[in-house]
C-alpha positions as CSV (number, residue, x, y, z in Angstrom):
1,M,0.0,0.0,0.0
2,V,2.8,2.4,0.9
3,T,4.5,1.8,-2.5
4,D,1.2,2.5,-4.3
5,V,0.8,5.8,-2.3
6,C,4.4,6.8,-3.2
7,Q,3.5,6.4,-6.9
8,R,0.3,8.4,-6.6
9,L,2.2,11.1,-4.7
10,A,4.8,11.1,-7.4
11,T,2.1,12.2,-9.8
12,E,1.2,15.1,-7.5
13,I,4.9,16.0,-7.3
14,R,5.2,16.1,-11.1
15,A,2.1,18.4,-11.2
16,E,3.7,20.7,-8.7
17,R,6.9,20.9,-10.7
18,N,4.9,21.8,-13.8
19,G,3.3,24.9,-12.6
20,G,2.1,24.3,-9.0
21,D,3.1,26.3,-6.0
22,G,5.7,23.8,-4.9
23,W,3.8,22.3,-2.0
24,L,1.8,19.1,-1.5
25,P,-1.5,19.2,0.4
26,P,-1.3,18.7,4.2
27,E,-1.0,15.2,5.6
28,R,-4.6,15.0,6.7
29,Q,-5.9,16.1,3.3
30,L,-3.6,13.7,1.5
31,A,-4.9,10.8,3.6
32,E,-8.5,11.8,2.8
33,Q,-7.8,12.3,-0.9
34,L,-6.0,8.9,-1.3
35,G,-8.3,7.0,1.1
36,V,-5.6,5.8,3.4
37,S,-4.5,6.4,7.0
38,R,-2.2,9.2,8.0
39,T,0.3,6.5,9.1
40,V,0.5,5.3,5.5
41,I,0.9,8.9,4.3
42,R,3.6,9.5,6.9
43,E,5.6,6.4,5.7
44,A,5.2,7.3,2.1
45,T,6.4,10.9,2.6
46,K,9.4,9.5,4.6
47,R,10.4,7.4,1.6
48,L,10.0,10.2,-0.8
49,E,12.0,12.5,1.4
50,L,14.8,10.0,1.6
51,Q,14.8,9.9,-2.3
52,G,15.2,13.7,-2.4
53,L,11.7,14.4,-3.9
54,I,10.2,16.3,-1.0
55,E,11.0,17.9,2.3
56,V,8.7,17.5,5.2
57,Q,8.9,20.8,7.1
58,H,7.2,20.2,10.4
59,G,4.6,22.8,11.3
60,I,4.8,24.2,7.8
61,G,4.0,21.5,5.2
62,I,5.4,19.2,2.5
63,K,7.6,21.0,0.0
64,V,8.5,19.6,-3.4
65,V,12.2,19.8,-3.9
66,D,14.8,18.5,-6.4
67,K,17.4,16.7,-4.4
68,L,17.6,13.4,-6.1
69,H,21.4,13.5,-5.9
70,K,21.5,13.6,-2.1
71,P,21.2,9.8,-1.4
72,L,23.8,9.0,-4.1
73,N,26.3,11.6,-2.8
74,G,26.0,10.3,0.7
75,S,26.6,6.8,-0.4
76,L,29.6,7.8,-2.6
77,A,31.2,9.7,0.2
78,L,31.0,6.5,2.4
79,L,32.1,4.1,-0.3
80,I,34.9,6.3,-1.8
81,P,36.1,8.4,1.1
82,D,39.2,9.7,-0.7
83,T,38.1,12.9,-2.4
84,A,40.7,12.8,-5.2
85,D,39.7,9.3,-6.1
86,R,36.0,10.1,-6.1
87,L,36.6,13.1,-8.4
88,R,38.8,11.0,-10.7
89,Q,36.1,8.4,-11.0
90,L,33.5,11.1,-11.7
91,L,35.5,12.3,-14.8
92,E,35.7,8.7,-16.0
93,V,31.9,8.4,-15.8
94,R,31.5,11.8,-17.6
95,L,33.8,10.7,-20.4
96,L,31.6,7.7,-21.0
97,V,28.2,9.5,-20.7
98,E,28.4,13.2,-21.7
99,P,29.7,12.9,-25.3
100,E,26.6,10.7,-26.0
101,V,24.4,13.3,-24.3
102,A,25.9,15.9,-26.7
103,R,25.3,13.5,-29.7
104,L,21.6,13.0,-28.7
105,A,21.2,16.8,-28.1
106,A,22.4,17.5,-31.7
107,E,19.9,15.0,-33.0
108,R,16.9,16.1,-30.9
109,V,17.4,19.8,-29.9
110,N,14.4,22.1,-30.4
111,P,14.4,25.9,-30.6
112,A,13.5,26.4,-26.9
113,A,16.3,24.1,-25.7
114,L,18.8,25.9,-28.0
115,R,17.7,29.3,-26.7
116,A,18.2,28.0,-23.1
117,L,21.7,26.8,-23.9
118,K,22.7,30.1,-25.6
119,Q,21.3,32.1,-22.6
120,V,23.4,30.0,-20.2
121,Q,26.5,30.6,-22.3
122,A,25.9,34.3,-22.4
123,R,25.6,34.4,-18.6
124,L,28.8,32.3,-18.2
125,A,30.7,34.7,-20.5
126,A,29.6,37.6,-18.3
127,A,30.2,35.9,-14.9
128,T,32.8,37.4,-12.7
129,D,32.1,35.5,-9.5
130,L,33.7,32.0,-9.1
131,E,30.6,30.4,-7.6
132,E,28.3,31.8,-10.3
133,A,30.7,30.6,-13.0
134,I,30.6,27.1,-11.5
135,E,26.8,27.0,-11.3
136,L,26.5,28.2,-14.9
137,D,29.0,25.6,-16.1
138,L,26.9,22.9,-14.4
139,E,23.7,24.5,-15.8
140,F,25.1,24.3,-19.4
141,H,25.5,20.5,-19.0
142,R,22.1,20.1,-17.4
143,Q,20.5,22.0,-20.2
144,L,22.3,19.9,-22.8
145,A,20.9,16.8,-21.0
146,R,17.4,18.2,-21.2
147,A,18.0,18.9,-24.9
148,S,18.8,15.2,-25.4
149,G,15.2,14.4,-24.5
150,N,16.3,11.6,-22.2
151,E,14.9,11.9,-18.7
152,V,17.2,9.2,-17.3
153,L,20.3,11.1,-18.5
154,V,18.9,14.3,-16.9
155,L,18.4,12.5,-13.6
156,L,21.9,10.9,-13.9
157,L,23.6,14.3,-14.4
158,E,21.5,15.8,-11.6
159,S,22.6,13.0,-9.3
160,L,26.3,13.9,-10.0
161,G,25.7,17.6,-9.5
162,D,27.5,18.0,-6.1
163,L,30.5,16.0,-7.3
164,G,30.6,18.1,-10.4
165,R,30.5,21.2,-8.3
166,Q,33.4,19.9,-6.2
167,S,35.4,19.0,-9.3
168,R,34.9,22.4,-10.8
169,S,35.8,24.2,-7.6
170,V,39.3,22.6,-8.1
171,T,39.7,23.3,-11.8
172,V,37.8,26.5,-12.5
173,S,39.3,28.2,-9.5
174,T,42.7,27.6,-11.1
175,T,42.1,27.7,-14.9
176,G,39.2,30.2,-14.9
177,S,35.9,29.8,-16.8
178,A,37.0,31.3,-20.1
179,R,38.3,28.0,-21.5
180,A,35.2,26.1,-20.4
181,H,33.1,28.7,-22.1
182,E,35.2,28.4,-25.3
183,Q,34.8,24.6,-25.3
184,H,31.1,24.9,-24.6
185,E,30.8,27.1,-27.7
186,A,32.3,24.3,-29.8
187,V,29.7,21.9,-28.4
188,L,26.9,24.4,-28.8
189,A,27.8,25.2,-32.4
190,A,27.8,21.5,-33.3
191,V,24.4,20.9,-31.5
192,A,22.9,24.0,-33.3
193,A,24.1,22.6,-36.6
194,G,22.7,19.2,-35.9
195,D,26.1,17.6,-36.3
196,A,26.0,14.7,-33.8
197,D,29.5,13.4,-34.5
198,R,31.1,16.8,-34.1
199,A,29.0,17.4,-30.9
200,H,30.3,14.1,-29.5
201,A,33.9,14.9,-30.3
202,A,33.7,18.4,-28.9
203,M,32.2,17.2,-25.6
204,Q,34.8,14.4,-25.4
205,F,37.6,16.9,-25.8
206,H,36.0,19.3,-23.3
207,I,35.8,16.6,-20.6
208,H,39.1,15.1,-21.4
209,E,40.7,18.5,-20.9
210,A,38.9,18.9,-17.5
211,A,40.1,15.4,-16.5
212,A,43.7,16.4,-17.4
213,D,43.4,19.6,-15.4
214,L,42.0,17.8,-12.4
215,A,44.6,15.1,-12.6
216,R,47.4,17.7,-12.7
217,L,46.0,19.7,-9.8
218,L,45.3,16.6,-7.7
219,K,48.4,14.7,-9.0
220,Q,46.3,11.8,-10.2
221,P,46.5,9.8,-13.4
222,A,44.1,11.4,-16.0
223,A,41.1,9.5,-17.2
224,K,41.4,8.3,-20.8
225,A,38.8,9.0,-23.4
226,T,37.2,5.9,-24.9
227,R,37.6,5.5,-28.6
């Protein structure tokens, strides 16, 4: 029963993300609406909170959030306690995944997604604050995943967001954001042209460069691009 309620609440959560006010109805109202006890609602919301979909703010309400990455980040920190090793493995994953994201984006991008990518790039070019530059760098990659039309890839990159932020705090703070912006431009041009192979190659080069920078700064072996 709890699993069924979780699925039904997930529908409510999607609705809130697509134009709602960001809050679920109170616990009592949810119980009446779904025809279950408040105990079942409490257990379901606990599960959804652990998954990073909601936050139960006692005395206030149930807020819809986007923290799907939190459970994964906590597990990774326990399983791979060495930060340098964790970041090195992150870049290996990115080399496997993100060039394909760029390829799909080039094949599927629509005008709205292309505008969003260009807007992020313009903001990154104008950024003067390190934290802002890091967030905009991450946002470019998130928007590219959205342009791919693959929700699993979007969630995967979101789940790696905190690690990506940590990685960029090492590299961007040393190399600056101008080079990342330039490499993003190459990816964006290929995506806009619908050139999937060129988009793949541009993204592979971009992440390989980031991996080399990280390896140099952390004195770790660089991840190798797959051929």
